[in-house]
All heavy atoms as a GROMACS GRO file, in nm:
protein
  572
    1MET      N    1  20.643  22.432  18.006
    1MET     CA    2  20.536  22.510  18.056
    1MET      C    3  20.464  22.586  17.944
    1MET      O    4  20.529  22.642  17.860
    1MET     CB    5  20.586  22.612  18.164
    1MET     CG    6  20.483  22.716  18.201
    1MET     SD    7  20.518  22.812  18.343
    1MET     CE    8  20.446  22.721  18.467
    2PRO      N    9  20.338  22.584  17.943
    2PRO     CA   10  20.266  22.646  17.834
    2PRO      C   11  20.266  22.802  17.833
    2PRO      O   12  20.214  22.860  17.742
    2PRO     CB   13  20.128  22.592  17.843
    2PRO     CG   14  20.109  22.551  17.982
    2PRO     CD   15  20.245  22.514  18.034
    3ILE      N   16  20.310  22.865  17.937
    3ILE     CA   17  20.314  23.012  17.940
    3ILE      C   18  20.455  23.058  17.890
    3ILE      O   19  20.555  23.019  17.960
    3ILE     CB   20  20.282  23.067  18.081
    3ILE    CG1   21  20.144  23.027  18.126
    3ILE    CG2   22  20.298  23.225  18.074
    3ILE    CD1   23  20.032  23.080  18.044
    4ILE      N   24  20.467  23.138  17.785
    4ILE     CA   25  20.587  23.181  17.737
    4ILE      C   26  20.599  23.330  17.768
    4ILE      O   27  20.508  23.413  17.741
    4ILE     CB   28  20.592  23.173  17.582
    4ILE    CG1   29  20.561  23.023  17.547
    4ILE    CG2   30  20.734  23.213  17.529
    4ILE    CD1   31  20.647  22.921  17.603
    5VAL      N   32  20.713  23.368  17.826
    5VAL     CA   33  20.740  23.505  17.860
    5VAL      C   34  20.826  23.567  17.749
    5VAL      O   35  20.935  23.520  17.719
    5VAL     CB   36  20.809  23.521  17.990
    5VAL    CG1   37  20.832  23.666  18.037
    5VAL    CG2   38  20.731  23.456  18.102
    6ASN      N   39  20.780  23.674  17.685
    6ASN     CA   40  20.851  23.740  17.572
    6ASN      C   41  20.933  23.868  17.603
    6ASN      O   42  20.953  23.949  17.517
    6ASN     CB   43  20.747  23.768  17.464
    6ASN     CG   44  20.683  23.648  17.399
    6ASN    OD1   45  20.753  23.554  17.365
    6ASN    ND2   46  20.547  23.641  17.388
    7ILE      N   47  20.970  23.877  17.729
    7ILE     CA   48  21.042  24.000  17.767
    7ILE      C   49  21.170  24.014  17.680
    7ILE      O   50  21.199  24.129  17.642
    7ILE     CB   51  21.066  24.001  17.918
    7ILE    CG1   52  20.942  24.023  17.992
    7ILE    CG2   53  21.170  24.117  17.953
    7ILE    CD1   54  20.957  24.013  18.147
    8ASP      N   55  21.242  23.902  17.663
    8ASP     CA   56  21.367  23.918  17.596
    8ASP      C   57  21.349  23.964  17.450
    8ASP      O   58  21.422  24.048  17.398
    8ASP     CB   59  21.446  23.783  17.592
    8ASP     CG   60  21.358  23.665  17.544
    8ASP    OD1   61  21.236  23.675  17.536
    8ASP    OD2   62  21.425  23.559  17.513
    9VAL      N   63  21.238  23.924  17.387
    9VAL     CA   64  21.211  23.970  17.248
    9VAL      C   65  21.172  24.118  17.251
    9VAL      O   66  21.213  24.190  17.166
    9VAL     CB   67  21.097  23.878  17.192
    9VAL    CG1   68  21.037  23.939  17.056
    9VAL    CG2   69  21.133  23.739  17.179
   10LEU      N   70  21.089  24.157  17.349
   10LEU     CA   71  21.050  24.297  17.352
   10LEU      C   72  21.167  24.385  17.385
   10LEU      O   73  21.181  24.490  17.327
   10LEU     CB   74  20.939  24.310  17.459
   10LEU     CG   75  20.811  24.238  17.427
   10LEU    CD1   76  20.719  24.233  17.553
   10LEU    CD2   77  20.735  24.308  17.313
   11LEU      N   78  21.258  24.344  17.472
   11LEU     CA   79  21.379  24.422  17.504
   11LEU      C   80  21.460  24.432  17.382
   11LEU      O   81  21.518  24.543  17.346
   11LEU     CB   82  21.461  24.363  17.620
   11LEU     CG   83  21.395  24.368  17.751
   11LEU    CD1   84  21.485  24.295  17.856
   11LEU    CD2   85  21.377  24.518  17.797
   12ALA      N   86  21.484  24.327  17.302
   12ALA     CA   87  21.565  24.326  17.181
   12ALA      C   88  21.505  24.423  17.073
   12ALA      O   89  21.570  24.506  17.014
   12ALA     CB   90  21.583  24.190  17.126
   13GLN      N   91  21.370  24.419  17.061
   13GLN     CA   92  21.303  24.508  16.964
   13GLN      C   93  21.328  24.649  16.998
   13GLN      O   94  21.335  24.735  16.909
   13GLN     CB   95  21.149  24.468  16.959
   13GLN     CG   96  21.128  24.341  16.887
   13GLN     CD   97  20.984  24.300  16.898
   13GLN    OE1   98  20.901  24.357  16.988
   13GLN    NE2   99  20.935  24.208  16.819
   14ARG      N  100  21.332  24.682  17.127
   14ARG     CA  101  21.346  24.821  17.171
   14ARG      C  102  21.485  24.852  17.200
   14ARG      O  103  21.520  24.973  17.240
   14ARG     CB  104  21.257  24.834  17.290
   14ARG     CG  105  21.112  24.846  17.260
   14ARG     CD  106  21.020  24.798  17.372
   14ARG     NE  107  20.879  24.797  17.336
   14ARG     CZ  108  20.817  24.703  17.260
   14ARG    NH1  109  20.887  24.598  17.213
   14ARG    NH2  110  20.687  24.715  17.235
   15LYS      N  111  21.572  24.762  17.174
   15LYS     CA  112  21.724  24.788  17.199
   15LYS      C  113  21.747  24.836  17.343
   15LYS      O  114  21.822  24.932  17.368
   15LYS     CB  115  21.786  24.884  17.099
   15LYS     CG  116  21.785  24.830  16.960
   15LYS     CD  117  21.831  24.920  16.859
   15LYS     CE  118  21.838  24.870  16.716
   15LYS     NZ  119  21.719  24.819  16.655
   16MET      N  120  21.684  24.773  17.441
   16MET     CA  121  21.690  24.812  17.585
   16MET      C  122  21.764  24.702  17.652
   16MET      O  123  21.742  24.588  17.638
   16MET     CB  124  21.551  24.832  17.641
   16MET     CG  125  21.551  24.877  17.784
   16MET     SD  126  21.386  24.894  17.846
   16MET     CE  127  21.356  25.061  17.793
   17SER      N  128  21.857  24.745  17.738
   17SER     CA  129  21.935  24.649  17.822
   17SER      C  130  21.854  24.605  17.939
   17SER      O  131  21.758  24.674  17.985
   17SER     CB  132  22.061  24.708  17.874
   17SER     OG  133  22.038  24.806  17.976
   18VAL      N  134  21.884  24.487  17.990
   18VAL     CA  135  21.816  24.429  18.112
   18VAL      C  136  21.840  24.527  18.228
   18VAL      O  137  21.745  24.552  18.303
   18VAL     CB  138  21.868  24.283  18.142
   18VAL    CG1  139  21.818  24.240  18.273
   18VAL    CG2  140  21.832  24.195  18.030
   19GLY      N  141  21.954  24.582  18.242
   19GLY     CA  142  21.983  24.675  18.352
   19GLY      C  143  21.903  24.794  18.347
   19GLY      O  144  21.841  24.837  18.445
   20ASP      N  145  21.885  24.860  18.234
   20ASP     CA  146  21.801  24.975  18.217
   20ASP      C  147  21.658  24.943  18.240
   20ASP      O  148  21.582  25.019  18.308
   20ASP     CB  149  21.816  25.041  18.071
   20ASP     CG  150  21.954  25.105  18.058
   20ASP    OD1  151  22.020  25.136  18.159
   20ASP    OD2  152  21.991  25.121  17.938
   21PHE      N  153  21.610  24.829  18.192
   21PHE     CA  154  21.473  24.780  18.198
   21PHE      C  155  21.449  24.760  18.354
   21PHE      O  156  21.343  24.802  18.400
   21PHE     CB  157  21.452  24.656  18.122
   21PHE     CG  158  21.319  24.592  18.135
   21PHE    CD1  159  21.200  24.657  18.094
   21PHE    CD2  160  21.306  24.470  18.194
   21PHE    CE1  161  21.080  24.604  18.106
   21PHE    CE2  162  21.178  24.413  18.208
   21PHE     CZ  163  21.062  24.483  18.161
   22ALA      N  164  21.534  24.688  18.418
   22ALA     CA  165  21.518  24.656  18.565
   22ALA      C  166  21.497  24.786  18.642
   22ALA      O  167  21.410  24.797  18.731
   22ALA     CB  168  21.629  24.569  18.612
   23ARG      N  169  21.588  24.886  18.614
   23ARG     CA  170  21.578  25.004  18.686
   23ARG      C  171  21.454  25.080  18.662
   23ARG      O  172  21.391  25.127  18.763
   23ARG     CB  173  21.705  25.089  18.635
   23ARG     CG  174  21.735  25.209  18.720
   23ARG     CD  175  21.869  25.285  18.688
   23ARG     NE  176  21.914  25.270  18.554
   23ARG     CZ  177  22.004  25.172  18.510
   23ARG    NH1  178  22.052  25.087  18.600
   23ARG    NH2  179  22.043  25.171  18.386
   24GLU      N  180  21.406  25.077  18.538
   24GLU     CA  181  21.281  25.145  18.507
   24GLU      C  182  21.156  25.080  18.571
   24GLU      O  183  21.056  25.155  18.598
   24GLU     CB  184  21.266  25.168  18.364
   24GLU     CG  185  21.365  25.263  18.296
   24GLU     CD  186  21.321  25.313  18.169
   24GLU    OE1  187  21.200  25.345  18.146
   24GLU    OE2  188  21.415  25.329  18.082
   25ILE      N  189  21.152  24.957  18.584
   25ILE     CA  190  21.027  24.884  18.642
   25ILE      C  191  21.048  24.866  18.791
   25ILE      O  192  20.953  24.819  18.858
   25ILE     CB  193  20.996  24.758  18.572
   25ILE    CG1  194  21.112  24.648  18.589
   25ILE    CG2  195  20.968  24.780  18.424
   25ILE    CD1  196  21.065  24.509  18.535
   26GLY      N  197  21.165  24.888  18.846
   26GLY     CA  198  21.184  24.886  18.992
   26GLY      C  199  21.213  24.744  19.044
   26GLY      O  200  21.183  24.712  19.157
   27LEU      N  201  21.271  24.654  18.960
   27LEU     CA  202  21.311  24.524  19.002
   27LEU      C  203  21.467  24.513  18.987
   27LEU      O  204  21.532  24.585  18.909
   27LEU     CB  205  21.249  24.417  18.911
   27LEU     CG  206  21.098  24.393  18.925
   27LEU    CD1  207  21.061  24.281  18.824
   27LEU    CD2  208  21.063  24.354  19.062
   28SER      N  209  21.524  24.419  19.054
   28SER     CA  210  21.659  24.388  19.044
   28SER      C  211  21.693  24.312  18.914
   28SER      O  212  21.597  24.245  18.849
   28SER     CB  213  21.713  24.305  19.152
   28SER     OG  214  21.666  24.171  19.142
   29PRO      N  215  21.803  24.325  18.847
   29PRO     CA  216  21.838  24.254  18.724
   29PRO      C  217  21.815  24.100  18.750
   29PRO      O  218  21.773  24.035  18.652
   29PRO     CB  219  21.986  24.285  18.694
   29PRO     CG  220  21.992  24.427  18.758
   29PRO     CD  221  21.911  24.425  18.883
   30ALA      N  222  21.842  24.048  18.863
   30ALA     CA  223  21.825  23.910  18.898
   30ALA      C  224  21.679  23.869  18.885
   30ALA      O  225  21.646  23.768  18.832
   30ALA     CB  226  21.882  23.869  19.030
   31ASN      N  227  21.592  23.957  18.939
   31ASN     CA  228  21.451  23.916  18.930
   31ASN      C  229  21.400  23.933  18.783
   31ASN      O  230  21.308  23.861  18.746
   31ASN     CB  231  21.368  24.005  19.022
   31ASN     CG  232  21.388  23.965  19.167
   31ASN    OD1  233  21.412  23.849  19.198
   31ASN    ND2  234  21.358  24.052  19.254
   32VAL      N  235  21.452  24.029  18.713
   32VAL     CA  236  21.412  24.041  18.568
   32VAL      C  237  21.459  23.918  18.493
   32VAL      O  238  21.378  23.859  18.418
   32VAL     CB  239  21.471  24.168  18.505
   32VAL    CG1  240  21.454  24.160  18.351
   32VAL    CG2  241  21.411  24.289  18.561
   33ALA      N  242  21.570  23.863  18.524
   33ALA     CA  243  21.622  23.734  18.463
   33ALA      C  244  21.532  23.616  18.495
   33ALA      O  245  21.500  23.539  18.412
   33ALA     CB  246  21.767  23.709  18.517
   34VAL      N  247  21.483  23.615  18.615
   34VAL     CA  248  21.386  23.510  18.658
   34VAL      C  249  21.263  23.516  18.570
   34VAL      O  250  21.208  23.420  18.518
   34VAL     CB  251  21.351  23.511  18.806
   34VAL    CG1  252  21.231  23.431  18.846
   34VAL    CG2  253  21.475  23.469  18.892
   35LEU      N  254  21.213  23.640  18.555
   35LEU     CA  255  21.090  23.662  18.468
   35LEU      C  256  21.118  23.626  18.331
   35LEU      O  257  21.051  23.554  18.262
   35LEU     CB  258  21.045  23.808  18.474
   35LEU     CG  259  20.968  23.849  18.607
   35LEU    CD1  260  20.952  23.998  18.592
   35LEU    CD2  261  20.833  23.783  18.606
   36LYS      N  262  21.228  23.675  18.277
   36LYS     CA  263  21.271  23.663  18.136
   36LYS      C  264  21.286  23.525  18.097
   36LYS      O  265  21.262  23.488  17.986
   36LYS     CB  266  21.397  23.741  18.114
   36LYS     CG  267  21.438  23.775  17.979
   36LYS     CD  268  21.552  23.876  17.974
   36LYS     CE  269  21.684  23.812  17.995
   36LYS     NZ  270  21.747  23.762  17.885
   37ASN      N  271  21.343  23.440  18.188
   37ASN     CA  272  21.372  23.309  18.153
   37ASN      C  273  21.252  23.209  18.190
   37ASN      O  274  21.270  23.088  18.182
   37ASN     CB  275  21.497  23.258  18.230
   37ASN     CG  276  21.620  23.338  18.188
   37ASN    OD1  277  21.632  23.367  18.066
   37ASN    ND2  278  21.704  23.376  18.277
   38GLY      N  279  21.143  23.260  18.229
   38GLY     CA  280  21.024  23.179  18.251
   38GLY      C  281  21.031  23.102  18.380
   38GLY      O  282  20.956  23.004  18.392
   39ARG      N  283  21.109  23.143  18.478
   39ARG     CA  284  21.130  23.062  18.602
   39ARG      C  285  21.033  23.121  18.708
   39ARG      O  286  21.024  23.057  18.817
   39ARG     CB  287  21.276  23.060  18.649
   39ARG     CG  288  21.359  22.982  18.551
   39ARG     CD  289  21.498  22.969  18.610
   39ARG     NE  290  21.549  23.082  18.680
   39ARG     CZ  291  21.641  23.162  18.620
   39ARG    NH1  292  21.698  23.131  18.502
   39ARG    NH2  293  21.693  23.269  18.687
   40ALA      N  294  20.969  23.226  18.683
   40ALA     CA  295  20.881  23.297  18.785
   40ALA      C  296  20.754  23.206  18.803
   40ALA      O  297  20.706  23.161  18.708
   40ALA     CB  298  20.844  23.433  18.744
   41LYS      N  299  20.717  23.196  18.931
   41LYS     CA  300  20.592  23.123  18.958
   41LYS      C  301  20.465  23.213  18.953
   41LYS      O  302  20.357  23.170  18.942
   41LYS     CB  303  20.600  23.056  19.095
   41LYS     CG  304  20.707  22.964  19.107
   41LYS     CD  305  20.682  22.838  19.024
   41LYS     CE  306  20.796  22.736  19.044
   41LYS     NZ  307  20.791  22.633  18.941
   42ALA      N  308  20.487  23.342  18.966
   42ALA     CA  309  20.386  23.448  18.962
   42ALA      C  310  20.432  23.582  18.925
   42ALA      O  311  20.558  23.596  18.939
   42ALA     CB  312  20.316  23.446  19.103
   43VAL      N  313  20.346  23.666  18.881
   43VAL     CA  314  20.385  23.806  18.848
   43VAL      C  315  20.277  23.890  18.904
   43VAL      O  316  20.160  23.873  18.884
   43VAL     CB  317  20.393  23.827  18.697
   43VAL    CG1  318  20.428  23.974  18.662
   43VAL    CG2  319  20.496  23.734  18.634
   44ARG      N  320  20.317  23.986  18.990
   44ARG     CA  321  20.220  24.089  19.042
   44ARG      C  322  20.164  24.180  18.926
   44ARG      O  323  20.237  24.206  18.832
   44ARG     CB  324  20.293  24.176  19.144
   44ARG     CG  325  20.331  24.100  19.268
   44ARG     CD  326  20.413  24.212  19.356
   44ARG     NE  327  20.468  24.139  19.469
   44ARG     CZ  328  20.425  24.146  19.592
   44ARG    NH1  329  20.333  24.233  19.620
   44ARG    NH2  330  20.486  24.080  19.685
   45PHE      N  331  20.041  24.218  18.945
   45PHE     CA  332  19.978  24.299  18.843
   45PHE      C  333  20.049  24.435  18.839
   45PHE      O  334  20.066  24.492  18.732
   45PHE     CB  335  19.834  24.324  18.874
   45PHE     CG  336  19.742  24.206  18.839
   45PHE    CD1  337  19.650  24.155  18.916
   45PHE    CD2  338  19.756  24.148  18.712
   45PHE    CE1  339  19.568  24.051  18.881
   45PHE    CE2  340  19.678  24.045  18.673
   45PHE     CZ  341  19.578  23.990  18.760
   46THR      N  342  20.108  24.491  18.957
   46THR     CA  343  20.175  24.608  18.955
   46THR      C  344  20.303  24.595  18.875
   46THR      O  345  20.344  24.684  18.802
   46THR     CB  346  20.212  24.655  19.098
   46THR    OG1  347  20.277  24.554  19.167
   46THR    CG2  348  20.082  24.694  19.169
   47THR      N  349  20.372  24.475  18.873
   47THR     CA  350  20.488  24.455  18.800
   47THR      C  351  20.456  24.447  18.650
   47THR      O  352  20.522  24.504  18.565
   47THR     CB  353  20.560  24.325  18.847
   47THR    OG1  354  20.594  24.336  18.977
   47THR    CG2  355  20.690  24.299  18.766
   48LEU      N  356  20.348  24.371  18.614
   48LEU     CA  357  20.299  24.357  18.480
   48LEU      C  358  20.268  24.499  18.428
   48LEU      O  359  20.302  24.532  18.309
   48LEU     CB  360  20.183  24.267  18.467
   48LEU     CG  361  20.134  24.231  18.334
   48LEU    CD1  362  20.241  24.170  18.245
   48LEU    CD2  363  20.016  24.132  18.336
   49ASP      N  364  20.199  24.581  18.503
   49ASP     CA  365  20.170  24.715  18.464
   49ASP      C  366  20.291  24.795  18.432
   49ASP      O  367  20.300  24.863  18.333
   49ASP     CB  368  20.086  24.782  18.586
   49ASP     CG  369  20.056  24.933  18.552
   49ASP    OD1  370  19.988  24.960  18.444
   49ASP    OD2  371  20.104  25.010  18.629
   50ALA      N  372  20.398  24.788  18.521
   50ALA     CA  373  20.523  24.857  18.497
   50ALA      C  374  20.584  24.809  18.372
   50ALA      O  375  20.646  24.882  18.287
   50ALA     CB  376  20.614  24.840  18.619
   51ILE      N  377  20.591  24.678  18.350
   51ILE     CA  378  20.651  24.620  18.228
   51ILE      C  379  20.583  24.680  18.107
   51ILE      O  380  20.648  24.722  18.016
   51ILE     CB  381  20.644  24.465  18.229
   51ILE    CG1  382  20.734  24.408  18.341
   51ILE    CG2  383  20.675  24.406  18.097
   51ILE    CD1  384  20.710  24.261  18.370
   52CYS      N  385  20.452  24.681  18.104
   52CYS     CA  386  20.371  24.720  17.983
   52CYS      C  387  20.392  24.874  17.971
   52CYS      O  388  20.405  24.919  17.861
   52CYS     CB  389  20.224  24.697  18.009
   52CYS     SG  390  20.192  24.518  17.993
   53ARG      N  391  20.408  24.950  18.083
   53ARG     CA  392  20.425  25.096  18.062
   53ARG      C  393  20.559  25.123  18.005
   53ARG      O  394  20.572  25.205  17.917
   53ARG     CB  395  20.414  25.159  18.203
   53ARG     CG  396  20.422  25.306  18.206
   53ARG     CD  397  20.405  25.367  18.340
   53ARG     NE  398  20.435  25.281  18.460
   53ARG     CZ  399  20.562  25.265  18.504
   53ARG    NH1  400  20.665  25.320  18.451
   53ARG    NH2  401  20.582  25.179  18.610
   54VAL      N  402  20.665  25.060  18.051
   54VAL     CA  403  20.805  25.085  18.008
   54VAL      C  404  20.822  25.040  17.871
   54VAL      O  405  20.884  25.102  17.789
   54VAL     CB  406  20.902  25.022  18.103
   54VAL    CG1  407  21.046  25.019  18.050
   54VAL    CG2  408  20.902  25.088  18.245
   55LEU      N  409  20.768  24.916  17.831
   55LEU     CA  410  20.783  24.862  17.697
   55LEU      C  411  20.681  24.906  17.597
   55LEU      O  412  20.685  24.868  17.483
   55LEU     CB  413  20.790  24.714  17.707
   55LEU     CG  414  20.909  24.660  17.789
   55LEU    CD1  415  20.895  24.498  17.785
   55LEU    CD2  416  21.038  24.695  17.722
   56ASP      N  417  20.579  24.990  17.649
   56ASP     CA  418  20.471  25.039  17.564
   56ASP      C  419  20.403  24.922  17.492
   56ASP      O  420  20.404  24.915  17.369
   56ASP     CB  421  20.522  25.143  17.461
   56ASP     CG  422  20.399  25.214  17.391
   56ASP    OD1  423  20.294  25.226  17.450
   56ASP    OD2  424  20.426  25.252  17.281
   57CYS      N  425  20.353  24.823  17.569
   57CYS     CA  426  20.289  24.702  17.515
   57CYS      C  427  20.177  24.661  17.599
   57CYS      O  428  20.135  24.729  17.695
   57CYS     CB  429  20.401  24.594  17.504
   57CYS     SG  430  20.454  24.543  17.662
   58THR      N  431  20.116  24.555  17.561
   58THR     CA  432  19.997  24.498  17.640
   58THR      C  433  20.044  24.372  17.706
   58THR      O  434  20.146  24.315  17.675
   58THR     CB  435  19.886  24.470  17.545
   58THR    OG1  436  19.921  24.351  17.456
   58THR    CG2  437  19.839  24.588  17.466
   59PRO      N  438  19.966  24.323  17.810
   59PRO     CA  439  20.008  24.195  17.874
   59PRO      C  440  20.013  24.082  17.775
   59PRO      O  441  20.096  23.995  17.793
   59PRO     CB  442  19.892  24.177  17.974
   59PRO     CG  443  19.850  24.313  18.010
   59PRO     CD  444  19.861  24.389  17.881
   60GLY      N  445  19.927  24.082  17.670
   60GLY     CA  446  19.939  23.973  17.564
   60GLY      C  447  20.066  23.973  17.486
   60GLY      O  448  20.096  23.875  17.430
   61ASP      N  449  20.139  24.090  17.488
   61ASP     CA  450  20.273  24.097  17.424
   61ASP      C  451  20.373  24.031  17.508
   61ASP      O  452  20.469  23.976  17.464
   61ASP     CB  453  20.308  24.243  17.387
   61ASP     CG  454  20.210  24.310  17.292
   61ASP    OD1  455  20.164  24.241  17.197
   61ASP    OD2  456  20.189  24.432  17.308
   62VAL      N  457  20.362  24.049  17.639
   62VAL     CA  458  20.459  23.997  17.735
   62VAL      C  459  20.441  23.848  17.754
   62VAL      O  460  20.534  23.773  17.760
   62VAL     CB  461  20.449  24.070  17.870
   62VAL    CG1  462  20.533  24.018  17.973
   62VAL    CG2  463  20.467  24.228  17.846
   63LEU      N  464  20.316  23.805  17.780
   63LEU     CA  465  20.286  23.666  17.807
   63LEU      C  466  20.208  23.601  17.697
   63LEU      O  467  20.113  23.649  17.650
   63LEU     CB  468  20.200  23.660  17.945
   63LEU     CG  469  20.261  23.724  18.062
   63LEU    CD1  470  20.161  23.724  18.175
   63LEU    CD2  471  20.388  23.653  18.106
   64GLU      N  472  20.250  23.480  17.667
   64GLU     CA  473  20.184  23.408  17.562
   64GLU      C  474  20.153  23.263  17.608
   64GLU      O  475  20.237  23.200  17.674
   64GLU     CB  476  20.279  23.396  17.442
   64GLU     CG  477  20.233  23.322  17.317
   64GLU     CD  478  20.347  23.316  17.213
   64GLU    OE1  479  20.444  23.389  17.217
   64GLU    OE2  480  20.329  23.234  17.120
   65TRP      N  481  20.038  23.207  17.570
   65TRP     CA  482  20.001  23.075  17.610
   65TRP      C  483  20.016  22.983  17.489
   65TRP      O  484  19.970  23.016  17.379
   65TRP     CB  485  19.857  23.067  17.662
   65TRP     CG  486  19.819  22.929  17.692
   65TRP    CD1  487  19.848  22.859  17.808
   65TRP    CD2  488  19.744  22.838  17.611
   65TRP    NE1  489  19.794  22.727  17.800
   65TRP    CE2  490  19.734  22.711  17.686
   65TRP    CE3  491  19.688  22.844  17.492
   65TRP    CZ2  492  19.669  22.606  17.632
   65TRP    CZ3  493  19.624  22.739  17.438
   65TRP    CH2  494  19.614  22.612  17.513
   66ARG      N  495  20.086  22.876  17.506
   66ARG     CA  496  20.090  22.766  17.404
   66ARG      C  497  20.053  22.632  17.469
   66ARG      O  498  20.092  22.612  17.586
   66ARG     CB  499  20.237  22.761  17.346
   66ARG     CG  500  20.286  22.882  17.275
   66ARG     CD  501  20.418  22.856  17.215
   66ARG     NE  502  20.474  22.985  17.167
   66ARG     CZ  503  20.595  23.001  17.136
   66ARG    NH1  504  20.681  22.900  17.147
   66ARG    NH2  505  20.648  23.109  17.095
   67PRO      N  506  19.978  22.556  17.397
   67PRO     CA  507  19.952  22.421  17.454
   67PRO      C  508  20.077  22.342  17.492
   67PRO      O  509  20.181  22.369  17.438
   67PRO     CB  510  19.882  22.346  17.333
   67PRO     CG  511  19.836  22.462  17.240
   67PRO     CD  512  19.935  22.573  17.260
   68ASP      N  513  20.067  22.260  17.586
   68ASP     CA  514  20.181  22.174  17.629
   68ASP      C  515  20.250  22.110  17.514
   68ASP      O  516  20.187  22.055  17.422
   68ASP     CB  517  20.142  22.061  17.724
   68ASP     CG  518  20.113  22.117  17.862
   68ASP    OD1  519  20.177  22.222  17.902
   68ASP    OD2  520  20.030  22.053  17.940
   69GLY      N  521  20.381  22.131  17.504
   69GLY     CA  522  20.461  22.076  17.403
   69GLY      C  523  20.483  22.167  17.279
   69GLY      O  524  20.568  22.148  17.202
   70ALA      N  525  20.393  22.265  17.264
   70ALA     CA  526  20.409  22.357  17.144
   70ALA      C  527  20.530  22.440  17.144
   70ALA      O  528  20.576  22.475  17.035
   70ALA     CB  529  20.289  22.443  17.140
   71GLU      N  530  20.586  22.467  17.262
   71GLU     CA  531  20.714  22.544  17.259
   71GLU      C  532  20.833  22.469  17.200
   71GLU      O  533  20.927  22.525  17.166
   71GLU     CB  534  20.752  22.597  17.408
   71GLU     CG  535  20.777  22.494  17.498
   71GLU     CD  536  20.666  22.434  17.578
   71GLU    OE1  537  20.545  22.466  17.542
   71GLU    OE2  538  20.688  22.356  17.676
   72HIS      N  539  20.812  22.335  17.181
   72HIS     CA  540  20.922  22.252  17.116
   72HIS      C  541  20.873  22.208  16.977
   72HIS      O  542  20.932  22.110  16.937
   72HIS     CB  543  20.958  22.138  17.209
   72HIS     CG  544  21.006  22.180  17.346
   72HIS    ND1  545  21.123  22.241  17.358
   72HIS    CD2  546  20.946  22.166  17.463
   72HIS    CE1  547  21.142  22.270  17.489
   72HIS    NE2  548  21.044  22.226  17.554
   73GLY      N  549  20.774  22.279  16.928
   73GLY     CA  550  20.727  22.235  16.796
   73GLY      C  551  20.633  22.122  16.796
   73GLY      O  552  20.599  22.061  16.689
   74ARG      N  553  20.586  22.068  16.911
   74ARG     CA  554  20.496  21.955  16.915
   74ARG      C  555  20.361  22.008  16.964
   74ARG      O  556  20.348  22.091  17.051
   74ARG     CB  557  20.539  21.850  17.023
   74ARG     CG  558  20.677  21.801  16.993
   74ARG     CD  559  20.714  21.690  17.084
   74ARG     NE  560  20.693  21.729  17.223
   74ARG     CZ  561  20.776  21.771  17.319
   74ARG    NH1  562  20.899  21.783  17.288
   74ARG    NH2  563  20.740  21.799  17.440
   75GLU      N  564  20.254  21.967  16.905
   75GLU     CA  565  20.117  22.006  16.954
   75GLU      C  566  20.033  21.883  16.961
   75GLU      O  567  20.059  21.785  16.909
   75GLU     CB  568  20.057  22.099  16.849
   75GLU     CG  569  20.124  22.236  16.863
   75GLU     CD  570  20.041  22.347  16.801
   75GLU    OE1  571  19.922  22.349  16.829
   75GLU    OE2  572  20.092  22.422  16.722
   0.00000   0.00000   0.00000
């Protein structure tokens, strides 16, 4: 999929656990895992707003677009 979710990178940079992050944005750790692993089919704007607020970032920091195949080094 050409949409890459960078939550794991942002959490690591901020030394924040998934549990703490989930609690602060109001989602279950299981739903955060779905987002983090790129398995989500959609993200509510209110959730994206909470993610950006808690991580002090922009939507472009959280979500990245890459052409098909680029995530595996192919373009």
